[in-house]
Structure formats: structure tokens, C-alpha cells
N, C-alpha and C positions, 0 to 999 in steps of 0.2 A: 354048702360049706364057706364061710366067709374067708375072703383071700387076705394076705398080709399086705402091709404097705409097701414091702419091696416088690410084689408081685407086678408085672408089667401091666395087667388089666388094671391095676390101681390106678396106676399113672395117666392110662389111659381115660379112664372116667374122669380123672382129676382134669384132665386137659380140655375133656369136653367141657364141663361146667366152666372153667376158667375163659374160655374160648367166646363163651356167650354172655360174660358178665356184665360187660358195659351197656349193651345192647337191650339186655334183658333187665337191668336194674331201671334203666329210663322208662321202658314200657311198664313197670312194676309201679313206680313212683308216680308217673304219670297218670296211672288206673286209680291209686290210692288216693292222690290230690283230687281227680273228679268224682270217686266217690264220696269224698267229704263235702264237696262243692256241693254235689247232685243232692245229698241228704240236706242239706242246708235248705235248697230251693224247694225240696218235698216239704219240710217243716213250714216254711213259708206258706206253701201252697194248702196245706192243711188248716193254718189258723186262718188262712181266707176262707175256706170252706164253711167254717163256722163263726167266723168275725167277718163278714164282707168289708167291713169299714177300714180293716188293716190294709195299709198302703194303696187305698183306693184312688189317691190323688197322683199315684206314681205309675205313668203308664206303662214303664218297662215292665213293671211287677204285677199286672191286673192278672186276674184269675187265669184266664184262657192261655196268655203268655206263660205264667208260671208253671202251667201245668206241662206246657212242652219244653221249657227248660229244663224243667226236673226228668222228663223223659228222655230227651237227647242227652242231658248228660251222664245219666246212667246209663243208657244203652250204647252210645257212641264214645263216652269218655271212659267210665268204669268196665264195662262189660269187655268192649271190644279190645282194649289195651292189655286187661287182665287175662281175658281168654286167649289172646294172641302171645302172650309171655308163656302162659301154661304150656299151651299147644307147642310152640317152638321148642320148647325146654324137653317135653315129651318124645317129639320127632327126635332131636338129634341125641337122646338118650337111648332111644332103642334103635337109632340107626348106627350107634357105635363109632361115630366119627365127632369131631369138632366142627362147629358150625361153619357153613359155607357161605359167603356174603354177609357177613355180621354189618358190614355198612350199610349195606341196603335195610335193615332193619330199623336203623338208627335214624337214615334221613327219611324214610316211610313214615315212621313215628312222628317225627318232627313235624311233617307237612300235615300228618293227619290231625295232630293236636293243634297245631296254627290253623287248620281250616275248620276244625270244631269250634275253638275259640272263636272266630270269627263269625261261622254261623249262630253261635248263641247271642252274639251281638245283635245278629241280623233277625234274629227271633224277636229279641227284646224290643228292637224298634220296630215291629209288626211286619218284617219282611219274611215271614214263614209261610210253608204252604199250609195246606187245611189236611194234609193227610195224615192220620195217628203213625206214630212212629218214623216219619218221613218229614216233620217239620222243617229239617234244614231248609235255609234258601236255596232256590234252584242253581245259583250262579256257584254255591258251593260245594255241590255234590258230585260232579265230575272229579274235583280237586281230591276228594275223601277216596271215589273209588281208585284212582291211579295210585295214591298213598297206601292203600289197605294193599294191593296188589305187588307194590314195591316191598311192602314189610313182610308179606307172606313168602315171597320168592324162597328165603333160606328153607322155608319149612318143606317146599317141594323138593328143593337140592337134596334135603336131608332124607325125602321119602325114595326119590329116585338114585340118591348114592349111597342108599343104605347097605351095609355089610352082609346081611343075612338075605337071602330069597325070602326066606318065610315073614309073615306079617301078623300082627297083634290087634286085636279090637281097638286099642288106644290110638293105634296109627289110622284105623279106617275112619274113626271118627273125626279126628282132627284134621286129616286131608278133605272128609267131605265139606267140613266147615270151609275149609280154606277156598276150597273150588265153587261152593254153591253160593257163598255169599257174593263174589264179584258179580255171578251170574245173574240171581234177582235181583241185587241192587240195581244193575245197570238196566234191566227189563223193566224195573219200577219207574227208574228215571225217564226211559224214553216214553212208554205208556202213559205215564201221568204229567211229565212237565215238559220234554222237548217235542214230543208228537205224540199229545194226549188223544185217549180214546175218547169217546162221546158218553154222552149222558151216564147211566147206572152201571156201565162197564166201568168205570173210574172208580166206584165203590167196590164192584168186586176186585179189581185190581189191588186197591189199596189194603183191602183185607186179607188178600192173599200175600201182599208185602209183610205186612205186619206180623201173620202167622209165622213166615217164612224166619223172620228175624229172632222168634222163639225157637222155633221146632228145628231149623236147619243151621244156624248158628249157634246159639246160645245152649241148647240141649247137647248137642255132640260134643262141644268143647267141655261141658260140665261133665258128661258121660265118661269122656276118654279119662278124665282124672281118675274116675273110681275103678276102671279096669286097671289102671298102672299103680295106684298106691295101697288098693286093699291087698292084693298078693304079694306085695311088697313088704307091708307090715305085719299083714298074717305069717308070712313065710309058708303059704299053702297056694297049690294051683287051685283055680276058681273051677267049682264044681259046674258040671254040664256046660263048659265051656266050647264045647262044638256048636252049639245053638246060638251062639253069641251072632253069627253071621245072619242069623234070621231076624234077630232084634234090630241089627245095624239096618237092613234092607226095608224092613217093615217101616221104620221112622223116615228114611230117604224117601220111601215112595208114598205113604200116607201122610206125613207131617205136615205139608203145605195144604193139603185140601180143608184143613179143619176152618180156615179162615172165613169160611161162609157162613159159619154160625154166628157172626156179627150180625149178619144181614137178615136173620128171620123177621117176617113182618114187613121188610123193606121192600121198595118197590123193584125186585130183581126177580128174574123166573124161577120159581119153585124148586126146580131141581140144586140150584146153587146151595141154598141150606141143606136140603136133603142129602146132599152128597156129604157136606160136612159133617152131619150129624151119623151117618155110617162111617165116616172116616174116623171119627173120634172115638167110635167105640172099636172099629179095627184095631186104632193105634194101642189099645189096651193090650195087645198081644205083644207089643214091644215092650211094654213096662212090665209084663209079667216074665218074659224072657230074661230082661235084665235083672229084675227081683230074684229069679233063680240063680242066676250066674253070682250076684252080688249080695246074697244073704247074710253073707260072715259078717258084711260091715256092722250090721247091729251088735255085733260080740266087740265092743270097744276096747275091753281091756284095759282102761287107763290111760290110752294113747288119746291125746287132745285132737292129733289129726283125725283119727278115726272118728272122734266125736262129732268134727264138724262133718265129716262125710256122711255119718250116719243121719245126721239131721238135715243137712242138704238133699240125701238120697229119698228120706221121708217125703220133704216137700215135693220132690220130682214126682213120686208116686200119687200123693195127693193130689197134684196139678193135672195128670193124666185121668185119674179117675174124676176129678172136677170138671176137667174139658167134657169128658164124655157124659157126665150127668145132666150137667146145666147146659149143655148144647140141645138138649132135648127141647120140643115146643113149649110142653107144659111149664118146666122151671124157668126157661126163657123169657116167658112171658111177665113173671116176677121180677127177673135180675137183670133184663135188657134194660140200658141207658139208666143205671142206679151205681152208686158204690161198690155194688158187689164185683161189678167188672172190673173194678180197681183193685179190689181184693184179689181177684185170680190173676191179674197181672203182677200184683206184687209177692205172691206166692212162687210164681215162674221165676221172679227175679231173686227171690230168696233161695231158693233152689239152688240155681247158679251161682249165687254169691255164696253161701256157705260151703259148696263143693269147690270154688275157686280159693276160697280162703284155706281150706284143707292142703291144696297145691301149694300156696303160698307158703304155709308154715311147715310144709315137706320140702320145697326145694330151694327156698331161701337160704338155709344154713349149709347146703352143698353149694349151692351157688357163690357163696362168701367165704366157706370153710369154717365157718364158725358158728356156734349155738346161738339161738335168740338170747338176747341180754337177760330178760324178765320172764320167768313163769307165770308171775301174777299178773303181768300186762296180758298174757296169752289168754289165762281164764278169766280174767276180768272182760275180754273182748267177746269170749266165748257166750258168756253169761248174758252180756249186753245184745249180742246178736240173736241169742235162742228167745229171750225175754220178748226184746224187742219185735223181732219178727212176728213172732205167734200173737201178741198182743194187737200189734199194728193189722193183721189180717184178719184176725179174729172181729177185732172192733169195726173194720170196715165191712166185711160181710155181714154182719148184724145189723148194720146202720144201711147198707144196701137193700138186703131183706125187707126191713121194715118200710123205707122207703119205696121198695117195689110195690109192698102190699097196700100202703097207701095211695100210691099213684094210681091203683086200679080201684079206688072207692070214689067216684066223683061227688062224694059229700064234703069231702076233706080239701081245705084249701092248701095252696102251696105255703103259705106261711106256716100251717099247722103240719106240713111234711117236715118242713126243715127244721122246725122244734123238736120233733121226735127223732129227728138224726143227730140233732147238735152234741148230745151228750157223749155220744159213739165217737164223732170225730174229734171231741176233746181227749177222748182215751186215745186216740190213735195219734194225736199231735203228741202226746206224751211219750208213746212209743217211738215215735219218729227220733224224737230228741235223745232218747237212750240209745237209739241206733248210731246217731250223730257223735255222741261221746264215744262209744265202742270202737267205729271206724276211723275217730281221729286220735283213738290210743293206738290202734294198727298202725297210722302212719307214722306217728312219732317212733314207736318202735323199731319200724321198718329203717327210720332215717338213723336211728341207735345202731341196728346192726350192720348198716351200708357203710355207715363211718368210724365202727370199730375196728380194734384190731383183733385178730383170731389169735388164741393160744396155742401151742404147739399140739396139746394135746385134743382140742376140739376140730383142729385142722387135720389129724390124723383119723379121728372119727368120722367126719364126713368125706373125705377122700376114699373112703374103702367101698367098694360097690358091693350094693345091696344083692342080697339073696334074690333069685328068679330074675335077675337081669334078662337073661336071654331064654327062660323057659316060660314065662308068662307075662302077659301085659299088665 
């Protein structure tokens, strides 16, 4: 039953949202800015992939540096800022109390984004590291670690100071991400940069870290969104919810072991990629449990938030299946060191992005007490995201597969292989351009929402507590 505006619970929920408005707004605005900037860098990178002479005389934007700039902006700029904003909002909502230590979020976010900006400049001038997803210069990374810890402290306070002893799957996943990221981020810094391990152990640690970013940071934050908004919008308790704990622990225990699949055929002990192959297969159990719990998301019933969530969840399931299938040595012999691996990375980022888009479209009106100004911009962003991600991933996958088959043919020259991949990379470039336009529309739309004035009707609508606030995550 929906409570009225005069119910004390309604005022409490309004206070919760209002207490986090400034800090979360800064995180979301920063995230969307980095999303657009990272998209532009990805567009330039794809143009160089099929037209190597593009910006060839500008050392700041050479192909290797553009790849690092793109990944860093999208992972540490867009994903961390947006994921932290969504995660903190979920924790305070389920904790049932206004945010504590909101200033820590703001201070940490300022230093995080300042460090990221300086780090991107360092990458552009050639001071990056050689480790995938950890290319930030070594002198920036300790600052980033401290900034994240400061920003996430209010989330821990919301967890420890929650008003109910019972907890929900949403809280498990967010807290896991907030605790696990500083652990493996600091461990990777020590083992790769400040007290580096020797030889092939560096490759193993780098692969472990890169997989942890995807499996233990981005994936938990994205799944936390699903466990919250699906029962909220559907108005129903999730089916087989008692099994959610098994899905959670299977991700935490086996998610980081998959990184060794990138070392198949490399100079490492054979057991490392073998364990990764087994872990990828075992992790399908996590995807099965989550699919059973959240199967209702695919019945969208006209909700744009559920449409984003359904698309993101489908991408998440495909990511798990793809990791399990293409970790096998047979398919890996074709896809290894090709654009196919980029397609897999883009699929993981698409899953996270679509689910966080759903979270933003759900939480932002409640944060500001006003509806989104334009339904047309929301639909345009949805179509641009859905078409852009689909075409980008499929085109990169086809280019990578053809590239891998050709590389295994000793009669083909590299020039001939590049000619085969070029049309598909051009298609991927067009898809990336569409994504940039869609994300730019979201940024403009969010600015309009942030600067606009709420009407009394919309304020009353979003101050009312949603059904299942205390009965399902």
C-alpha cells in the first residue's frame, strides 16, 4: 500500500534523498562528463584502427595511448563515479536514514577526479604503465586509492548504521564492491609498481587485477541495481530470493579467478589458465541464480527503466556465457590477441552502463523531487544505447573472429588481414559515434533536471516511498 505525503515515513524518505543530493549530483555529473569524454576517445581510437594515418603526427593521441586513455576514462571516470553514486544511494535508501558523512563523498570525489585528470595527462605524455586497465601513472595511483576510500566511507556508515538488522542482496553486492576494490587495487599497486614481482608473475597479477575490476567492482554494483529496482517497479517480491546468497558468494569466490584466461598460450604455468577455464564455467552458476531471481525484468510493461535494465541484464548474461565459451583453448586459439577480446570488454562495459543508466533514470527524479524534463530524450538515449552497443559489439566480434582465423593462416600477409577487418571497424566507428551522441543527450538532460525547478505535483510524486521498501531489495 502506498503511503500518503503526510505519513512520517514519506518525510523520512524525502530527507534521505535530500541529504545526499549535492554529493551524489557531483558524482553523477562527473560520471556523465567522463562518459562523453571516454566515448570521444574511443571514437578516435576506432578511427585510427582502420585509418592509421589519423592523428599520426600527434604523439599524445597515438594508437596505444588512445587505447589506454579510452579504457581509463571509461573505467575510472564513468564507471567508478556512476557506480559509487548508485551504490551509495541504494545503501542509504535501504539503511533507512539520511547519509552520514556526505562531505567525505564530495572531498573524495574531487580528489578522485583530479587524480584521474592528472593521470590521463600522464598517459598522454607517455608516463603510463604497461598493464591493461591499470595504465594510470604510478605516482597518481596512491591518491586514487585514498580518494576512493574516503568517498566510500559514508556507504560503510550506512551499512553499519542501518535501522533494520535484516539485509538485502542489494546491500551485499554494494558493500562487497566498496570493500574489495581498495583491497585488490592496493595489492596490484604493490605487486606491479612499488615492490614489483618478477618475470611472468607480473602478467598473472595484471590479469588478476583486470578481471577483478570487471567481476568484483563493476558487476556487483550493476547487479545491486537490478536487485533493487526490479521488485520496486514490478511491485512483487523476487522469486527464489533465498537462493540469492549463493549467487553472491559464487561471484565473490570465483569471479577473480577468470583473469588467467588471457594467459592461454603464454609463458606461465599451465595450471593458471586451466583454473581460469574451470572458474569461468563454475561462475555460470552465479548467472543462473541471478537469472532465476530477476527473470521478471524481461517483462518491461512500458517502463523505460526496466527496458534499460532488461537490456543490461541480457548483456550481463551474455558476458558470462561468452567468458565460459571463449575461455576454452579451442576458441581462444582464434580470438586471442584480436578485436574479439575488445568486443568482450565492450560487452561487459555495455552491461554495466545500461544497468547504471536504469539506476540514474530511477534515482535522479527522487534525488531532485522532479520528473525528467523530456520523455523524448530518454527514448532517444535508449535507442542510441541499444543500437550503438549492439552494432559496436557485433562488428568488433566479427572483425576479431575474421582477424583470428586469418592470423592462423600463414599464407596471408598482415596487410591482407587488416584489409579484411577494415569494413567492420568502420561499422564499429559509426556505432561508437551513435553512442557518443546518445550519452551527450543524457548529459544535457541531466543538467536540465539538475537546474530545473520541481513542480508541486512532481515533488509529491517522488517524495512518496515506493512499495517494498522494507520487504525486498
